[in-house]
C-alpha positions as a Markdown table, in Angstrom:
| # | Residue | x | y | z |
|---|---|---|---|---|
| 1 | Unk | 2.4 | -8.3 | 7.4 |
| 2 | Unk | 2.0 | -10.1 | 10.7 |
| 3 | Unk | -0.6 | -8.0 | 12.5 |
| 4 | Unk | -4.2 | -8.5 | 11.8 |
| 5 | Unk | -6.1 | -5.2 | 11.1 |
| 6 | Unk | -9.8 | -4.8 | 10.8 |
| 7 | Unk | -11.7 | -1.8 | 9.3 |
| 8 | Unk | -13.3 | -0.5 | 6.2 |
| 9 | Unk | -12.4 | 0.5 | 2.7 |
| 10 | Unk | -13.8 | 3.9 | 1.7 |
| 11 | Unk | -14.1 | 5.5 | -1.7 |
| 12 | Unk | -13.5 | 9.3 | -1.6 |
| 13 | Unk | -14.4 | 11.7 | -4.3 |
| 14 | Unk | -15.5 | 15.3 | -5.1 |
| 15 | Unk | -15.8 | 17.5 | -8.1 |
| 16 | Unk | -17.1 | 20.8 | -6.8 |
| 17 | Unk | -14.1 | 22.8 | -5.6 |
| 18 | Unk | -12.3 | 19.5 | -5.5 |
| 19 | Unk | -8.9 | 20.6 | -4.1 |
| 20 | Unk | -10.4 | 22.5 | -1.2 |
| 21 | Unk | -13.1 | 20.0 | -0.5 |
| 22 | Unk | -10.8 | 17.0 | -0.7 |
| 23 | Unk | -8.5 | 18.7 | 1.8 |
| 24 | Unk | -11.6 | 19.3 | 4.0 |
| 25 | Unk | -12.6 | 15.7 | 3.8 |
| 26 | Unk | -9.2 | 14.5 | 4.9 |
| 27 | Unk | -9.2 | 17.1 | 7.8 |
| 28 | Unk | -12.6 | 15.9 | 9.0 |
| 29 | Unk | -11.6 | 12.2 | 8.8 |
| 30 | Unk | -8.5 | 13.0 | 10.8 |
| 31 | Unk | -10.7 | 14.5 | 13.5 |
| 32 | Unk | -12.5 | 11.2 | 13.8 |
| 33 | Unk | -9.5 | 8.8 | 13.3 |
| 34 | Unk | -5.9 | 9.1 | 14.5 |
| 35 | Unk | -4.6 | 7.7 | 11.2 |
| 36 | Unk | -5.6 | 6.0 | 8.0 |
| 37 | Unk | -4.1 | 4.6 | 4.8 |
| 38 | Unk | -4.9 | 6.3 | 1.5 |
| 39 | Unk | -4.1 | 5.5 | -2.2 |
| 40 | Unk | -2.8 | 8.1 | -4.6 |
| 41 | Unk | -5.4 | 10.7 | -5.6 |
| 42 | Unk | -6.5 | 10.7 | -9.2 |
| 43 | Unk | -7.9 | 13.7 | -11.1 |
| 44 | Unk | -10.2 | 12.1 | -13.6 |
| 45 | Unk | -13.3 | 12.9 | -15.7 |
| 46 | Unk | -16.7 | 12.1 | -14.3 |
| 47 | Unk | -18.0 | 8.6 | -14.9 |
| 48 | Unk | -21.7 | 7.8 | -15.1 |
| 49 | Unk | -22.9 | 11.4 | -15.1 |
| 50 | Unk | -23.0 | 14.4 | -17.4 |
| 51 | Unk | -20.6 | 17.0 | -16.0 |
| 52 | Unk | -17.7 | 19.1 | -17.2 |
| 53 | Unk | -16.1 | 19.1 | -13.7 |
| 54 | Unk | -13.3 | 16.6 | -13.1 |
| 55 | Unk | -13.2 | 14.5 | -9.9 |
| 56 | Unk | -10.5 | 13.9 | -7.4 |
| 57 | Unk | -10.8 | 10.3 | -6.3 |
| 58 | Unk | -9.0 | 8.1 | -3.8 |
| 59 | Unk | -9.5 | 4.9 | -1.7 |
| 60 | Unk | -8.8 | 4.8 | 2.0 |
| 61 | Unk | -8.5 | 2.1 | 4.6 |
| 62 | Unk | -9.9 | 3.2 | 8.0 |
| 63 | Unk | -8.8 | 0.8 | 10.8 |
| 64 | Unk | -11.6 | 0.7 | 13.3 |
| 65 | Unk | -13.9 | -1.8 | 15.2 |
| 66 | Unk | -16.9 | 0.6 | 15.1 |
| 67 | Unk | -20.1 | -0.7 | 13.6 |
| 68 | Unk | -20.5 | 0.1 | 9.9 |
| 69 | Unk | -23.5 | 2.3 | 10.6 |
| 70 | Unk | -21.5 | 4.5 | 12.8 |
| 71 | Unk | -18.9 | 5.0 | 10.1 |
| 72 | Unk | -21.7 | 5.6 | 7.6 |
| 73 | Unk | -23.0 | 8.4 | 9.9 |
| 74 | Unk | -19.6 | 10.0 | 10.1 |
| 75 | Unk | -19.3 | 9.9 | 6.2 |
| 76 | Unk | -22.8 | 11.4 | 5.8 |
| 77 | Unk | -22.0 | 14.1 | 8.3 |
| 78 | Unk | -18.8 | 15.0 | 6.4 |
| 79 | Unk | -20.7 | 15.1 | 3.1 |
| 80 | Unk | -23.4 | 17.4 | 4.5 |
| 81 | Unk | -20.9 | 19.7 | 6.2 |
| 82 | Unk | -19.3 | 20.2 | 2.8 |
| 83 | Unk | -22.7 | 21.0 | 1.2 |
| 84 | Unk | -24.0 | 17.7 | -0.2 |
| 85 | Unk | -27.7 | 17.3 | -0.2 |
| 86 | Unk | -28.2 | 13.7 | 1.1 |
| 87 | Unk | -32.0 | 14.0 | 0.6 |
| 88 | Unk | -31.8 | 14.7 | -3.2 |
| 89 | Unk | -32.8 | 11.5 | -4.9 |
| 90 | Unk | -30.7 | 12.4 | -8.0 |
| 91 | Unk | -27.6 | 13.1 | -5.9 |
| 92 | Unk | -25.7 | 10.1 | -7.4 |
| 93 | Unk | -25.8 | 11.8 | -10.8 |
| 94 | Unk | -25.0 | 15.3 | -9.8 |
| 95 | Unk | -21.8 | 17.2 | -9.1 |
| 96 | Unk | -20.8 | 16.9 | -5.5 |
| 97 | Unk | -18.6 | 18.7 | -3.0 |
| 98 | Unk | -18.0 | 15.4 | -1.1 |
| 99 | Unk | -18.7 | 11.7 | -1.6 |
| 100 | Unk | -17.6 | 9.2 | 1.0 |
| 101 | Unk | -18.7 | 5.6 | 0.3 |
| 102 | Unk | -18.1 | 2.5 | 2.4 |
| 103 | Unk | -16.9 | 0.0 | -0.2 |
| 104 | Unk | -16.5 | -3.0 | 2.1 |
| 105 | Unk | -15.2 | -4.3 | 5.4 |
| 106 | Unk | -11.6 | -5.4 | 5.2 |
| 107 | Unk | -9.4 | -7.6 | 7.3 |
| 108 | Unk | -5.7 | -7.3 | 6.7 |
| 109 | Unk | -3.8 | -9.4 | 5.6 |
| 110 | Unk | -6.6 | -11.9 | 4.7 |
| 111 | Unk | -8.6 | -9.8 | 2.3 |
| 112 | Unk | -5.7 | -8.1 | 0.4 |
| 113 | Unk | -5.9 | -10.7 | -2.5 |
| 114 | Unk | -9.6 | -9.7 | -3.2 |
| 115 | Unk | -9.9 | -8.6 | -6.8 |
| 116 | Unk | -11.0 | -4.9 | -7.1 |
| 117 | Unk | -14.0 | -6.0 | -9.2 |
| 118 | Unk | -15.3 | -7.9 | -6.1 |
| 119 | Unk | -15.1 | -4.8 | -4.0 |
| 120 | Unk | -17.1 | -2.4 | -6.2 |
| 121 | Unk | -18.4 | -2.0 | -9.7 |
| 122 | Unk | -17.0 | 1.5 | -9.9 |
| 123 | Unk | -14.2 | 0.5 | -12.3 |
| 124 | Unk | -12.4 | 3.9 | -12.1 |
| 125 | Unk | -11.5 | 2.9 | -8.5 |
| 126 | Unk | -9.8 | -0.4 | -9.5 |
| 127 | Unk | -6.3 | 0.9 | -9.9 |
| 128 | Unk | -6.6 | 2.7 | -6.6 |
| 129 | Unk | -7.8 | -0.3 | -4.7 |
| 130 | Unk | -5.1 | -2.5 | -6.3 |
| 131 | Unk | -2.5 | 0.1 | -5.3 |
| 132 | Unk | -3.7 | 0.4 | -1.7 |
| 133 | Unk | -3.8 | -3.4 | -1.3 |
| 134 | Unk | -0.2 | -3.6 | -2.5 |
| 135 | Unk | 0.7 | -0.8 | -0.1 |
| 136 | Unk | -1.1 | -2.5 | 2.8 |
| 137 | Unk | 0.8 | -5.7 | 2.0 |
| 138 | Unk | 4.0 | -3.8 | 2.3 |
| 139 | Unk | 5.1 | -4.9 | -1.2 |
| 140 | Unk | 6.4 | -2.7 | -4.0 |
| 141 | Unk | 4.0 | -1.5 | -6.7 |
| 142 | Unk | 5.0 | -3.4 | -9.9 |
| 143 | Unk | 2.8 | -1.7 | -12.4 |
| 144 | Unk | 2.3 | 1.8 | -13.5 |
| 145 | Unk | -0.9 | 3.8 | -12.9 |
| 146 | Unk | -1.9 | 7.4 | -13.6 |
| 147 | Unk | 0.2 | 10.0 | -11.8 |
| 148 | Unk | -1.3 | 11.0 | -8.5 |
| 149 | Unk | -2.4 | 14.6 | -7.7 |
| 150 | Unk | -0.7 | 16.5 | -4.8 |
| 151 | Unk | -3.1 | 17.7 | -2.0 |
| 152 | Unk | -2.1 | 20.0 | 0.8 |
| 153 | Unk | -3.7 | 20.0 | 4.3 |
| 154 | Unk | -1.8 | 22.5 | 6.3 |
| 155 | Unk | 1.8 | 21.3 | 6.3 |
| 156 | Unk | 0.8 | 17.8 | 5.1 |
| 157 | Unk | 1.3 | 17.0 | 1.5 |
| 158 | Unk | 0.1 | 13.7 | 0.0 |
| 159 | Unk | -1.7 | 12.2 | -3.0 |
| 160 | Unk | 1.1 | 11.3 | -5.4 |
| 161 | Unk | 1.4 | 7.7 | -4.0 |
| 162 | Unk | -0.2 | 5.5 | -1.4 |
| 163 | Unk | 0.7 | 6.6 | 2.2 |
| 164 | Unk | -0.4 | 6.5 | 5.8 |
| 165 | Unk | -1.7 | 9.8 | 7.2 |
| 166 | Unk | -1.5 | 10.5 | 10.9 |
| 167 | Unk | -3.3 | 13.2 | 13.0 |
| 168 | Unk | -0.9 | 15.6 | 14.6 |
């Protein structure tokens, strides 16, 4: 990849009405950004919390030169619009309709060799980070990971593999 791209890596997740809320998160992100790259979406049990509700999780690369705090404000607004209580001190350990976390700033292609463990300690995101980095490197995925989950947003269908999503 010859073009330098700057932006942020986001962790996306939800376990309250996950299919509807994940679709809503993507719709709201597309209102803010004309496109972004996203890993496959995994349907996995909760990690680090006691819940019977499975999560949908993915990792996205948002190409932008906006300050990190502006992106954080956008992420928090999306969470609150979907019903997350940002004031609850126990929110990290509760079921959630939306969770958008900035994992790191990212420069492509320079940062694509960064090990996932240096990006986050949330190990359930490691295969998604690895997959997205391979996708952003324009290389084929050489190892198997869990089958992705299909999500529909209007006519848009995604989630079974890494892809780029564009606003219509």
